[in-house]
LOZAVEX-156689 format. One line per field, with one value per residue (C-alpha): x, y, z. Coordinates in pm, 1 decimal. Example, Ala and Ser with C-alpha at 12.3 -4.5 7.8 and 13.67 -1.06 7.14 Angstrom:
xx <- c(1230.0,1367.0)
yy <- c(-450.0,-106.0)
zz <- c(780.0,714.0)
END
This chain:
xx <- c(2693.7,2375.9,2037.1,2015.2,1946.3,2307.7,2462.2,2707.9,2399.0,2298.8,2629.2,2956.1,3230.3,3420.1,3793.8,4007.4,4049.3,3677.5,3547.6,3466.1,3512.3,3534.9,3314.4,3151.5,3020.9,2644.5,2419.9,2446.8,2179.2,1940.9,2074.3,1885.4,1813.4,1731.1,2089.6,2284.8,2120.5,2232.4,2006.8,1687.0,1392.9,1361.4,992.5,993.3,701.5,634.4,811.2,634.2,431.7,705.2,667.0,912.5,897.2,783.4,1056.6,1224.4,1081.9,1307.2,1357.3,1236.8,1401.6,1558.5,1605.5,1922.9,1951.2,1857.4,1926.7,1752.0,1801.0,1807.5,1515.5,1311.2,1470.8,1251.8,1214.0,1471.6,1398.0,1219.2,1213.0,1135.2,1068.2,1315.2,1414.4,1766.4,1927.0,2048.3,1768.8,1618.5,1538.4,1170.9,1242.6,1452.6,1168.1,910.5,1120.0,1131.6,756.3,696.8,898.4,674.8,363.3,475.3,627.5,411.5,374.8,747.2,833.3,561.0,630.4,988.7,924.0,622.9,802.6,1115.9,915.6,695.9,993.7,1182.1,882.1,824.9,1186.8,1139.0,827.5,1000.8,1308.9,1096.5,883.8,1156.2,1498.4,1461.0,1502.9,1276.0,1381.4,1577.3,1402.0,1575.6,1533.6,1402.8,1538.3,1899.7,2147.6,2514.1,2722.3,2436.7,2202.8,2480.7,2551.8,2182.4,2157.6,2464.7,2332.1,1995.0,2162.6,2375.9,2070.9,1879.3,2165.5,2214.2,1842.4,1841.2,2136.7,1919.7,1674.1,1958.8,2089.8,1742.6,1707.8,2051.3,1959.5,1628.3,1804.7,2058.9,1797.8,1574.7,1867.4,2002.1,1669.4,1523.4,1842.7,1802.0,1433.7,1502.0,1788.7,1546.6,1271.3,1504.4,1513.5,1136.6,1185.0,1002.8,1175.1,1038.4,1138.3,1314.5,1517.1,1608.3,1718.9,1925.2,2113.9,2151.1,2247.6,2617.4,2669.7,2519.8,2846.9,3010.1,2696.6,2696.7,3055.1,2960.9,2644.6,2849.6,3155.9,2987.0,2805.8,3110.2,3329.2,3089.0,3041.8,3420.2,3483.7,3226.6,3356.3,3718.5,3609.6,3425.2,3702.2,3898.9,3589.9,3498.9,3851.6,3844.8,3517.5,3298.7,3094.0,3390.3,3452.7,3089.3,3095.2,3419.2,3265.6,2962.9,3183.2,3388.6,3073.0,2942.1,3275.7,3289.3,2935.2,3006.3,3298.9,3084.0,2807.6,3057.9,3196.9,2847.9,2736.4,3069.6,3011.4,2634.0,2647.7,2876.7,2593.7,2465.3,2814.3,2878.4,2559.5,2539.6,2908.4,2997.3,3264.7,3435.7,3380.9,3675.8,3644.3,3273.3,3358.2,3619.0,3369.6,3111.4,3365.9,3454.5,3088.3,2998.4,3309.1,3198.4,2832.7,2845.4,2593.3,2346.1,2378.0,2341.8,2028.7,1864.7,1952.1,1824.8,1503.6,1444.6,1507.8,1266.4,995.2,1038.7,1007.5,695.3,532.8,625.5,476.4,157.1,108.0,240.3,70.5,-287.7,-173.4,-0.1,-318.4,-522.3,-274.4,-304.8,-683.6,-691.4,-447.3,-580.4,-477.2,-284.1,-454.5,-450.0,-79.8,-4.9,-193.5,-8.3,325.3,401.2,567.6,359.7,418.9,467.1,167.5,100.0,-190.1,18.2,311.1,100.5,-101.1,203.2,386.0,119.6,165.1,544.4,509.6,287.3,518.7,828.8,665.2,621.5,935.7,1185.4,1132.8,1123.3,1452.6,1621.8,1488.6,1626.5,1974.5,1991.8,1855.8,2092.7,2379.4,2248.1,2206.3,2565.4,2692.9,2474.5,2618.6,2981.3,3006.2,2712.3,2558.6,2232.4,2392.8,2467.4,2125.8,1955.9,2160.8,2071.4,1703.5,1726.4,1627.0,1685.0,1953.3,2187.2,2384.1,2517.2,2882.1,3003.3,3143.5,3524.6,3691.5,3379.4,3388.2,3075.5,3147.5,3071.7,3328.1)
yy <- c(4318.3,4296.3,4157.1,3872.4,3533.0,3432.0,3740.2,3527.0,3563.6,3659.7,3835.3,3740.0,3557.1,3784.9,3818.5,3591.7,3863.3,3899.9,3629.8,3577.4,3892.7,4110.7,4414.5,4578.3,4935.3,4944.7,5241.9,5517.0,5513.6,5810.9,6088.9,6210.7,6577.6,6671.8,6783.5,6774.0,6815.8,7180.6,7271.1,7126.6,7360.4,7515.3,7415.7,7066.0,6853.1,6869.9,6614.2,6279.0,6341.2,6282.7,5981.4,5835.1,5992.0,5774.8,5589.4,5804.3,5749.3,5687.3,5964.7,5943.7,5669.4,5502.4,5137.8,5043.6,4700.9,4673.8,4407.6,4266.9,4458.8,4804.5,4962.5,5203.5,5106.5,5049.6,4690.8,4559.1,4598.0,4301.6,4318.9,3949.3,3646.4,3730.5,4046.1,4168.6,4092.7,3782.8,3528.0,3309.4,2943.8,3023.5,3294.3,3054.9,2800.1,3070.3,3204.7,2861.9,2818.1,3175.7,3104.8,2808.6,3014.2,3325.6,3158.0,2847.0,2823.4,2814.1,2605.1,2341.2,2337.0,2235.8,1994.4,1817.5,1769.5,1628.4,1418.4,1262.7,1166.0,1031.2,832.5,676.7,564.1,423.0,231.7,77.7,-14.2,-166.3,-359.9,-502.0,-469.9,-512.7,-881.1,-1065.0,-1016.5,-1306.0,-1516.1,-1563.8,-1892.4,-1803.0,-2132.4,-2055.9,-1959.6,-1886.9,-1830.2,-1943.6,-1673.4,-1415.1,-1524.4,-1499.3,-1155.0,-1034.8,-1177.5,-1012.4,-678.2,-702.1,-783.6,-490.3,-249.7,-365.1,-330.0,27.7,145.9,223.7,419.0,607.5,706.6,830.5,1024.7,1174.6,1301.7,1438.0,1616.8,1760.0,1926.0,2046.5,2193.6,2373.2,2522.0,2598.0,2769.1,3024.6,3073.7,3124.1,3364.3,3577.7,3551.5,3702.9,4016.6,4006.2,3940.0,3673.6,3415.3,3171.3,2807.1,2898.2,3173.1,2944.4,2673.7,2918.6,3033.5,2688.9,2482.2,2593.3,2492.9,2141.6,1951.6,2115.7,2062.1,1695.2,1674.3,1815.7,1600.6,1286.5,1378.1,1456.4,1122.4,934.4,1094.6,997.2,647.8,606.1,693.8,440.9,174.9,215.9,188.2,-136.2,-299.1,-454.9,-633.6,-749.7,-882.3,-1068.2,-1243.0,-1450.7,-1327.9,-1139.1,-964.4,-865.7,-713.9,-529.4,-397.2,-268.4,-94.4,61.5,192.2,336.5,514.0,649.9,784.6,1101.7,1184.1,1134.3,1350.8,1623.1,1639.0,1633.6,1936.6,2112.7,2088.2,2126.3,2479.4,2376.4,2341.2,2692.6,2839.6,2663.1,2783.3,3136.1,3233.2,3036.5,2845.1,2523.8,2196.6,2219.4,2596.1,2554.7,2295.0,2524.2,2810.0,2598.3,2495.5,2862.0,2968.6,2678.4,2724.6,2841.6,2765.7,2388.0,2305.0,2565.9,2438.8,2082.1,2168.5,2346.3,2063.8,1801.2,1993.8,2033.2,1662.7,1562.7,1801.4,1670.3,1311.3,1395.6,1571.8,1282.0,1030.9,1230.0,1239.9,893.0,678.2,737.4,654.5,339.8,228.4,308.8,112.9,-193.6,-170.2,-133.7,-416.3,-771.2,-941.9,-638.7,-601.2,-975.2,-993.8,-696.8,-857.3,-1186.9,-1005.3,-1074.5,-806.4,-653.5,-805.6,-461.5,-486.5,-196.7,-79.7,-69.2,107.6,369.3,466.5,487.4,672.4,944.3,991.7,1010.5,1277.9,1494.6,1454.1,1536.0,1840.1,1988.5,1871.8,1945.7,2325.8,2349.8,2160.3,2351.4,2678.3,2610.9,2530.4,2840.0,3072.3,2921.7,3005.4,3361.1,3392.1,3287.7,3543.2,3817.0,3737.9,3722.5,3948.6,4193.2,4045.2,4220.6,4548.5,4398.4,4236.5,4567.0,4734.2,4460.5,4498.4,4872.8,4973.0,5333.6,5388.9,5115.7,5326.4,5222.0,5150.7,4804.2,4751.9,4768.0,4432.5,4278.3,4170.1,4245.9,4041.4,3680.5,3427.2)
zz <- c(-16618.8,-16828.3,-16746.1,-16989.0,-16826.4,-16866.5,-16716.0,-16532.4,-16327.0,-16081.9,-16087.5,-16244.4,-16064.9,-15827.8,-15835.9,-15623.1,-15365.2,-15317.9,-15093.9,-14734.8,-14544.5,-14855.5,-14833.8,-15128.8,-15086.9,-15049.7,-15126.5,-14866.9,-14597.4,-14565.9,-14354.9,-14050.6,-14123.1,-13762.4,-13702.2,-13376.3,-13040.5,-13016.1,-13308.9,-13166.4,-13113.5,-12768.1,-12765.8,-12622.0,-12491.6,-12115.1,-11899.8,-11884.4,-12202.3,-12457.6,-12687.0,-12933.9,-13279.9,-13569.7,-13757.7,-14025.9,-14373.7,-14669.1,-14920.5,-15277.2,-15474.5,-15174.0,-15259.5,-15077.3,-14912.5,-14546.5,-14288.4,-13983.3,-13665.4,-13832.9,-13645.5,-13846.6,-14179.4,-14485.0,-14606.2,-14849.8,-15216.2,-15366.1,-15744.8,-15779.6,-15563.5,-15283.2,-15095.9,-15176.0,-14840.3,-14652.5,-14657.8,-14387.0,-14447.8,-14484.2,-14740.2,-14946.2,-14951.8,-15014.4,-15304.7,-15464.1,-15432.7,-15553.3,-15868.4,-15940.3,-15877.8,-16065.3,-16370.9,-16367.6,-16745.9,-16805.1,-16498.1,-16548.4,-16921.2,-16846.4,-16561.4,-16717.0,-17049.0,-16884.2,-16635.6,-16903.5,-17118.2,-16819.5,-16697.4,-17037.6,-17029.5,-16679.1,-16781.2,-17083.4,-16874.7,-16600.5,-16845.8,-17070.0,-16903.4,-16527.3,-16435.2,-16199.4,-15836.7,-15693.4,-15435.0,-15097.8,-14914.9,-14571.9,-14434.0,-14540.8,-14273.6,-14231.4,-14544.3,-14773.7,-14640.6,-14675.8,-15032.1,-15128.1,-14970.0,-15161.1,-15488.7,-15433.3,-15356.4,-15669.1,-15881.6,-15738.2,-15798.0,-16156.3,-16226.0,-16094.8,-16307.2,-16616.7,-16400.6,-16236.9,-16578.4,-16679.6,-16353.3,-16406.3,-16753.8,-16628.6,-16343.5,-16586.0,-16807.4,-16526.6,-16334.1,-16640.1,-16750.5,-16409.2,-16294.5,-16574.2,-16492.4,-16121.2,-16187.9,-16391.3,-16130.7,-15869.8,-16082.5,-16147.6,-16518.2,-16715.8,-16931.3,-17188.5,-17230.9,-17556.2,-17384.7,-17094.8,-17339.2,-17542.6,-17234.4,-17075.8,-17378.7,-17402.7,-17037.0,-17062.2,-17118.5,-16816.1,-16607.3,-16708.9,-16586.1,-16245.1,-16225.2,-16291.6,-16089.5,-15756.3,-15707.6,-15843.3,-15577.7,-15301.7,-15438.2,-15482.2,-15116.9,-14996.6,-15234.7,-15125.1,-14762.2,-14834.1,-15040.0,-14748.1,-14625.2,-14976.7,-15032.6,-14701.5,-14777.2,-14551.5,-14258.7,-14110.1,-14442.1,-14469.7,-14122.7,-14203.9,-14526.1,-14340.1,-14080.9,-14362.3,-14534.5,-14207.4,-14149.0,-14506.0,-14517.2,-14307.6,-14540.3,-14848.9,-14702.0,-14605.1,-14959.0,-15114.0,-14912.3,-14972.5,-15350.3,-15349.0,-15496.5,-15784.2,-16044.3,-15968.0,-15981.2,-16310.9,-16474.2,-16334.0,-16328.1,-16641.3,-16453.6,-16555.9,-16369.3,-16130.9,-16088.7,-15999.8,-15739.7,-15586.6,-15593.7,-15412.6,-15149.3,-15094.0,-15053.8,-14825.3,-14607.3,-14262.1,-14341.1,-14383.4,-14111.0,-14233.8,-14590.1,-14470.2,-14274.4,-14570.8,-14810.2,-14563.5,-14502.7,-14877.4,-14935.8,-14660.9,-14783.3,-15140.2,-15021.2,-14820.5,-15117.0,-15348.6,-15107.2,-15062.7,-15436.6,-15527.5,-15262.1,-15387.9,-15741.6,-15620.8,-15443.3,-15753.7,-15965.5,-15740.0,-15748.1,-16128.3,-16186.8,-16200.7,-15882.5,-15762.6,-15425.9,-15367.8,-15444.6,-15217.4,-14927.9,-14979.6,-14988.7,-15355.8,-15567.4,-15848.7,-16190.1,-16350.6,-16583.6,-16823.3,-16609.5,-16294.6,-16465.7,-16641.2,-16332.1,-16106.0,-16383.0,-16388.9,-16015.7,-16060.7,-16330.8,-16110.6,-15810.0,-16016.5,-16172.7,-15826.4,-15649.2,-15931.7,-15933.3,-15553.0,-15516.3,-15797.2,-15659.2,-15309.8,-15444.9,-15664.9,-15393.8,-15140.4,-15373.9,-15415.0,-15036.0,-14974.6,-15226.5,-15073.4,-14729.0,-14843.5,-15148.3,-15130.4,-15442.1,-15351.2,-15473.7,-15812.6,-15833.9,-15753.9,-16026.4,-16275.5,-16186.9,-16249.7,-15895.6,-15791.4,-15530.3,-15653.9,-15900.8,-16237.5,-16160.4,-16066.8,-15718.1,-15709.2,-15779.2,-15938.9,-16297.8,-16498.5,-16803.6,-16868.5,-16778.7)
END
C-alpha cells in the first residue's frame, strides 16, 4: 500500500475471507510495568486515605488505535479530519465539514466550477427547452380530471429529464474528485485539483455505470409495480398503480441504502461496477438501519442548508423581476425571465458548493467507518499516514496493491 490518492484508498480491497467478523492484528497496547501484586512496595498509604492512581500514560511513540470504553487509554491517533477508530454520527458529519474547512481551496474550486457549469446548463434548458406547464381545469371531475392530472404529471416529468441528466453529470464529477480529496484528508495530506483529477479520471466510466445503474434499479422496481394499474386504466387502474408504487417504495429504498457505498468502494478500492455493488452490500449488511439513518440525516441537513440559502435568492429574484411579486401573490408561475433565472442560479451555485462536499464527505467517511469496524482499516490508515506504532508490514490477508 502506498500513500498516493489512489492507493486503493483508504486501503485496498480485502480478500474474500476478510469481512464481517474478520480480525486484523492491531498494535500491541502498552504494558503496565507495575508488575503483579506480590511485587508491590510494602509502604502503602494509610487506610481511608488511598486515592486512585492517575491513568497510565502512553509510552513514547504510542499511536495505536483506541476505542470507547477503554478507561485511561490515550485518544486515538488523528492524522487528518477523523480519529482512526470507529466513528460516531457526529464525527462523520464533523469530518465532512472539516474537510471543507481544511482543504477549502481544492474543495470549493471543484464544487464551484461544477456547480456553475451545471447551473448554466439548467438555465439554458429552462429558458429554451422546458415547455409551458399544462393548465388543469379546476371544474373538471371524474375521468377528465384524472386524465388532465396524468397529462400534467407526464409533462412535468419530461421537462425535468434534461435537468436530471445535468444533475447526474455534476454528481458524477463531484463524487469522483471529492472522494479523492476526502481520502487524502483522512491521512492529513493535501491534494490539488490536478492530482484529484489525475487519480479519478480512469474510474469515471465505471462510476458513471454505478451512478446510472442504482437509480435505474430503483425506478425499474417502482415502474414494474405500477404497470398493472397502468394497464388496467381508469380510476380503478390509477388507484391500483398508486398502491403498487407505495408497496414498491420500501423495496427501492432498501436496495438504495444497500448499495449506497458502491461509489466509494469503486473509487477507493478500484472495483468494477458489479464488484463495487457487492462490496457495498457486504459492508452495509448488519448496519442497514444505521446507514439509512445517517443517509437520511445528511439528506435532510442538505435540504435545510439549500433552502436557507436559496429562499432569499428566490425572493430577491421575484423582487427584481418585472411582475414577479405580483404573479407570486396571484398564484401564477414565474415566466422564467433572464433576471429570475440568473438570480436563482446564483443561489443554487452557492448552495451546491456547500452541500456537495458535505454529502460526498459523509458517504466516503461512512464507507471508511464501516471498514474500520469490520476490517480494522484504521491500522492500515495509520501505516499509510506514517504514524509510529502501526508498523510497516501489512495485516495478514490484506492486499496492498491496487486492484
